[in-house]
N, C-alpha and C positions, 0 to 999 in steps of 0.2 A: 446477369443484374449486377449494376455498379450502382455502391451508395455515397456519398459525400456527408462526412460526419465530423463534427468536432467532440473532443473529449476535454473534462474538466477534471483534474484531481488535485484535491485539497488534503497532503498526509499528515498524519498525525506527529510528525516531525517540523510542523509549521516554516517550511522551507519558502513555500508561498503555491502560486497557483499556477498546475503545468496545464497548457492549452497545447492542444495538437489539432491539424484537420488533417484527414485522411480518406483515402479512397479505397472502399472494400468492394471486391468482384467475387462473383462466386458462380461456379460453372462445376455443374453435375456434381456438387456435395463438396467441390473444393474450394477454400477459399485463398486470395491473395489480397495482400493492401499495398498501398505506396503513400507513403507520407509527403503531404503537401508544405506544411508549414507549422513550425513548433515554437514555443516560448517558454519562459518561465517568469512570472511577475510577483517580485517579493510583495509581502504583506505590508502594507505602510505602520509604522510601530502602533498606532493605537489600535487599527484592525487586528492586528496579530496578538497584542495583550488583552483585546476582548475575546478571540477565539481561545486564548491560552487559558482564561479565567471562566469560562462559560459555564461550567456543571455547576459552579457556584452563585450563579446569578438567579433575580428572582422571576417567576414562570414569566411575568410579562415582558421583563427586560430579554430574556432568552429570547421568546417570540420575535421582538425587535430585531435582535442581533441576525434572527433567521432569516427576514427579510432584507435586513441593512447588507449582510454579507451575499446574499443573493443578488440584489442590486449591482453592487459591486463587481461581482462575478460577470452578470450579463453587459456593464459598462465596459470592463476589459475586454469581453468576447469581440465588442463591436470594435473596439480600438485595434484590436489582433487583425480581425478580417481588414479594416482599413488600411492599417500597416502593411499588410501584405498583399493587399491590390485584389482581394478577392471579391469581384463583382457578384457573383451569382450566391446566393445563401445556400449553406448545406440544407441537407433534407433533415436533419437529425442533431439534437446537441445529447450527449451522455453526459450527466452531471453526477460527480461520485458525492459530493458535499465534503464538511469537514465532520466527520465523526465524534461526538462525544459522550453519549449515553450508549454503552452497548452491554446490554444484559440480557441474551438470547435465553437463558434458564427461567427469567421471568418472562419471556415473550415480548421482548421490547429492543429496538434498535432505532438511533437518531442521528441524521446529519444534518447539519446546518448549512442552509443555502435552498430556499423556498423554489422549486421549480417552476410554477406557475409565475413569479417575479421574474427568472431569467427570460421564460418564454417571451412575458409582454415586454420586454426590453430588447431584445434580439429579432424578435420576430420570427423564431424558429422554434419549431417544436421541441420541447425538452424531455426528456425520460430520467426521471431523479426516483429518489427512496429505493435503491437497487435492493437493498438487502432486507426490506420488509417483507415480502411476501414469503420468503424461504424461512425467515425467523416464522412467520405466522403457522407456516407447515410443519413448525417442530425443529428445524433446522439451526445452523449458529450463525447462519447470515454472512458467514465468511469462511474462508478465503472465495472472491468471487471471480478472481483473474483465471481461473484454471481454465474455463471454457475458452476465453482467447487464447491463453497458452496451445490449449490441446489443437485449435484448428489452424492458428497462424503460424504456430513455430512446430511444427510435427516433427521434426529432427533432433529434439531431445528429449532425453528422459525425464530429467530434473530440472526443477528451476528454484531458484533462490532470489527473491525480494528482499532487500534492506532497507527499508524507510525507517520510521519513528519506530514501527515493530517489524521483525525480520518474519516470513512465511516461505513456507515450502511447498512444493507441490512435486509429487511423483505420479508418473505417466504408465500405468501399466496397461498391459494388452486389454484386460476387460473391463477397467475402472481406471479411476482419476483418485488420488489421495492427496489431500492438501490440508494443512492446519498453520495456526501461528505457531512461532518456535518461542519466541523471548523477545523483549523490549530489546532495542537498538540504536536507533542514531538519537531518540528524544532524550535517553539517558546519557547517551555521549555528550550530546549536545548542551545539556542542563550542566554536566559537570565543566564542560568547556566555557560555559557562562560564568561559575563561580569566578573564573579569574578574565573576564572580560571577554573573551572570545565568544564568536557565534557559534563555532564549532572548532574540531581539532584537523587541521589542514593536513590532509593527506595521512592522519595518522600519525604526525611527527611527535605530538607529546607523546602519545602511548608508547611509541616506539623507544622513547627514552624511561619511560618508568620502568617498575618492577612488580610483578605479579605477586598479591599478597595471597599466600595458598589457604589461610583461613578464612579470609572473606572469601574468597573464590569458592571453597566448600560451603559455606552458608548459604550464597547465592545459587550454587548447584542443586541446593536439597529444597528449595522452595517448592511446595507440593503442587503447583501448576506441571512441573516437568515431568511428574510421575502419572499425570491423567493421560488417558488414553484416547486417541483422536475419535470423532472429530471434535474439535477446541478451538476458542479463537480467545483474543485477550484482549481485554479493556485499555484505554491509554492509562488510566489509573495505576494500571499492576507495574508499569514503569516509574511513574512519577511518584506514587503513594509507596510502593514496597521496594522496588528495588532503587531508586535512587538513594532512600533515607539510607539503606543499609551499607551504601558506599559512603557520603558524607559522615554519617554519623561511626565509621571506621578509625577515623584520625589520619586516613591515609593522605599523603601529598596528591595533588590533581593529577600529575602524570602515573602515580602508581594507581589510584584510582581509575584511570582513564586504561591503564594496562589489564589492570584486574577487571575491568568491564567488557574489555574486547576479548581477554582469554574466554571469559563467561560466555559470550555471543558464539564464539566460534567452537567451542566445545559442545554447546548446545545444538547448534545445526549439526556435530558432528553425529551426535547420541539420536538426534532427529533420524538420520538418514541411514544409520548403520544397519537397523532392522530389514532395510528395502535395498542395500546392497549384495554383491555376489557375481553381479559379471559388470565387466567394463561399461560405462555410459558418460553422458557429457552432463554437465550442470550449467544454466545459462543464468549468470548471476547480473540480476538490476537493481536498479533504485538509489540513493544516494551515498549508501554504504560502498557499492562499488568504486566510489572513488579513495576511497580511505584504504591507502595502499598496506599497511600495517594490518586490519583485519583481512583484507582478503590473502596475504602473508599465512596469516595463522589459520583460516578457514583451508588455504592448500596444504598445508603443512598435515591436516588431518584428512582430507578426504582423498590426498594422495594414497594413506593407507588401506582404504577401501576402493581404490581404483577408479574415482569418480574423478572426470578430467574437468578441472574447471574451465570455464569460456566467459571471457568477458568482450561482449558486443561491441559495437560503435557506441559513442557517447550518447548518440541520438536515440538509441534502443535505450541504453543504461537510464537516461533521465526520462524516458517518456513512456515506457511500456504500460505502465500501467493507465495513464490517459488515453492512449492509443486500445487500450481493451475497454475503458469506460464506453469512448466512442464505439466499440463492435459490439459490446452488448447492448446500446442503444439498438443498432440496426438489428441485431435478432431481436430486441423486443418489439420493433416495428414491424417486422416480419411474423411475429407471434410464435416466435421459436426459442425453444428453452435456453435461459443464459446463465442458470446456475444448477450446478451438478449436486446432486443429492448422494452422492458417493463420496464428495468432499464435505458437505456440512450437515450431512446428518439427517435432512429433511425427510419427509416422507415420500417425496417424488421429485424428480427434475423440474424445474419450473421457470416461465418467464417473467422475471420479477421487474419493477420499476412501474413508476405512474407517469403516464402520459399527458404532459401538458401540452395543449394547442395554445398559439399566441392569441 
């Protein structure tokens, strides 16, 4: 059976909307996928500002943004299909939305981007609210990508995605373990923004900076890092906790970037250390995979525990999460589990996502 699906992904780093069209085929429990088209559409300045400040909006304005953002996503999806001359509409769209509130300990998570609006504009069924069922079942609702890693990339033992937040997946014989590690691109981008840069290109500024050991130690002692998995992070941990510790330290921007980069690399190493012991390959994706200095520091630490760093094609680096959102929607369409309880801590594997018909 073959499915044509679109994945929409808006990460916490606010880079833009990742769109992918892919075909997924299944035969005797084995899945294969083929990418047909991809794009990353930058947010207009006004929309980006609204998304960045969404958690501070009054309830009515927040819900208006919920539909405004969905309308924009739907319109951009239509433009994407037209640009790539896709005449036959896909069977399903998997839309992650843009995470704002994520408080699983209170049974709540929310992503902006109303699925009904996207379905109405595109004329394609949409699966959205991908995390809600898992949170309702007592889980963290995150990470949700391990099901796609398990079924689409079976030759890897470890996965690392470096987006606004970095997260790892460890694929063992009997179960998959995954959790959020620490803030990443969102904080690095905020630091670069202080001097008018949208990001630290290739990690060039951090490479010129000097790590401040006192500040690094303060970052590494934050309580989240001593918590046992399953665990997940809200965006606010980076913006309201980590970022202020760096900006209030008096460090220059290159030194703050160097210190934050070292913090990310060390936390990734500490997260994987308990699961090491034999040679394995780690697939690194997300915008942070383009940060040469960050990758160099991660490789420095992982080499000591015989985990081989692998950077895939740019297409996979930039679109793996969007690809898996499309795949999650396909699994939801089939009524099959698309979130793993061993990852999130929920009471059972579940088939998450609200299905909206156009």
